[in-house]
N, C-alpha and C positions, 0 to 999 in steps of 0.2 A: 504494500500500500504506500501511497504518498499522502501525507497529511500536512496541510498548511493551516496555521492558526494566526489570526491577527487580533488586535484589540482596537479596531477602528470603530466607525459609526454604525456598522451593521446595515442590514437591508430590511425593507418592509416585505410583506408577502408578495406583492406584485413584482418587485425587482428581483427577489430571490428566484421566482419562477422564470423571469425574463432573462436572467443572466446566462442561462444555458441555451438560449436561442442564438443562431448564427448572426454575427455582427452586432449583437445587442451591447456588447462591452467594448465596441470600437472606440479608440481614442481620437478618431478623426471627426472633427466637427465641420470642416469645410475642405474643398479641394486644395486650397493653399497649404493646409496642414501637411500635405505629403512632402513639402519642401523643408519641413522643420520637425522631423521625427526624432524625438528625444526619449521615447519609450521603447522597451524591448519588443513589445507587440503593439499592433495598432489596428489590425483588421477585425478583431473581435471574434475570431474563429477558434481560438485555442480551447476554451472551456467547452464550447459546443462539440468540437471534434473529440476531445477526451471523453465527454459524457456519452457519446454515441458508441464507444467501444469499451465501456467499463461499467462498473457499479460505483455510484457516487452517493455519499451522504453529505448533506449540508446542514449546519446548525448556525443560525444567525439571530441576532437580537438587535432590534431598533426600538420600537415602542412595545413589542412583545416578542417572545421567543418563538422561532419557527424552525421546524425540523422537517427535512424531506429526504426521501430515498429515490434515486433514479436508477433505472436499469436500461442500458442501451439508449439513453437519451430521453426516456419516458418516465414521468413521475409515477411511482407505484405506491408510495406511502407518504402521507402528509399529516403532521401532528404538531402539537405544541412543543417547542424546544426549551432548552434551559435559558437562564437569564444572564449568562456570562457575556460581558461586553464584547462585541466584535463578531467575527465570522470564523467558522472552522469548516474546511472542506476536506474530505478524505476520499481518495480514489483507490478502488480495489479491483482485482481480477481484470487487469488491463488486457485488452485484445481477446477476451473470452469468446467473442462472437465474430472475430475476423481471423480465421485460421491462416489466410494468406499472409497476414502480418506475422503471426506467430511462427510460421515455418522459417522466416528469415532471421529470427532471433538466433544468435550464436550460442555457444556453450554458457553455462551458468557463470563460470569464472571470467569469461570474456565480457559478458554483459555486466557483471558486478564491477569489473575493472573500469568499464566505460562510465558506469554510474558514479563510482568513487571519484574518477577524474573530473566529471562534471560538477559534482557537489563541492569538491575542493576549489574549483574555479569560482563557483557561485559564492562560496564563503569568503574568498579572497577579494571579490569585487563588491561584496556587501558586508563590510567589516563591522557594521553597526547591528547586524542580525546574527543571532545564535543559531547554528546548524547542528543537528544531531543525525547521524546516519548509522542505522543498525542493520545487520544481516543475521537472520536466525537468532534474534535476541542478543547478538553480540555487538557491542559498541565499536564501530570502525573509526568514526570521526566525530569530534565534538569541538565546536568553537564557542567562545564566550560572548562574542558580539560586543566587545567593549570599545569598538571604534579605533583599535590600535592595529595597524597593518603588520608591524613586526611581530606582535604577539600572535596574530592569526597565522603568520608564516611559521612560527614556532609550533603552533597547534597542528598545522597541516604537515610540515616537513620534519619537525624535530629540532633539537638544539644544535646539532652539527651543521645543519644548513643555516639556521637563523643567525648563528653567531658569525657566519661568513658572508653575510649580506651587507651591501653598501647602499646607503640612502642616496637617491638622486632627486633633483628638483630643479626645474628651470622653466622659462617661458619666453615667448616672443610675441609679436603682434597677433599671431594666428593660433598658437598652440600653447597649452600648459601641460607639463610632464612632471609626474612624481612617481615614486615607488622605490623598489629595491632591486638591485642586481647582485649576482654572486661575484665574489673575488675569485682569483685563479686557484684557490685551494679546493673548491668544489665545482663539479661540472657533471654533465650527463652525456650519454652516448646517442641521444636523439633530441629533437626539438620540442618534445612534449611539454617540457617545463619552461619554455619561453612563452610566458603568458602575457598577453596584452589586452587591455580594456580601453575602448574608445567611448567616452561618455557613458561608462558603466556597462557597455556591451562587450561580451567576450568575443574576440575575433581571432582568426588565423589569417595573417596577411603576409604574403611573400616579400613585399617591399619592405615592411617594417622589420621582419626577421632578418633580411639581408643587411639592413643598416646595423642592427645589433651585432650580428656575427662579424661584420666588417670591423666594428669597433674593438672586437676581441682578437683580431687576426694575428697579432704578434704574440698573443698570450696563450691561446688555445689551439690545439691541432685541428685540422679540417674536420675530423670526425668526432670532435668534442664540442659540446654546446653549453652555454651558461644557463643558470636558473634566473629568470627575470620575472618580476611582477610589476608591470609598468602601466600606469594610468595616464591616458591622454585625453585632455579636455579640449574640445574644439567646437566652434559654431556649427550647428547642424547643417547649415547651408553649404559647408565645405566638404561634406562627405555624402555618399549615397549608400544607404543600407539595403537597397533593393536589387542587388546584383547576384545573390545566391539564395537558393530555396531555404537553406538552413539559417540564413542571416549571419553566417559565421565569417563572412568576408565583407569588405566595404571598398568603395572607390574613394580615393583621396585626391583632393585638389591642393594646389600649392605644396607639392611634394618636396620641393627644394627647401622650403622653410622648415618642414618637419624633419628632413634628413639632417640639416645643419644642427638643429637643436638637439635631436635625439643622439646623434653621434657624439 
């Protein structure tokens, strides 16, 4: 299961039902908003898509507590919920009704490794949120969410990595960069831990990775890679997040300015 809990304003009955409809939770208010996307999602399809291939429970409280169960996107049970402030959504039995998706899932170990990798990146990009990841009741990862990036790096990677990280910080007219990069005492045999966030979005970008690797070229062998957790803040009009289906890559304008600053 995946369980997300917040302590926000909650939803009334109408919105709780509506949030599972396609595009109901879209962040787009006008056509012009497509040029200024600062959210990770914006089409309003994610919750609807997840609901259609899973069992979902929602518990939310605004003026009163509301509890609903959905199966395959349809409400099968509705009752009075608890009065805990905010909303809890739990997703279970994912892909139970879509065997075509299920058969493309790899081994348990491979899928678990992918999940761990994603949750680690999410925790590093949201250092004000506490994450807990369990597998078969065993705690794999826990972060405190105390808004300290180096502490989160320690919680994800351990002391040997965190004590060998160097703080970076800089800005120019177009970009602000901050984060941590490893010194030459620790490195990896692949690019998996060259982690970059742009406006909070996890990305894999060949151009950015090349700049980082070039900066280490006299210190690390060609087949060795640094550990980097780098946050890049930029005006949304200078990037395009709509070039890849997974939203894991972006187009960047004013590349020269970014390259000079990052290097």
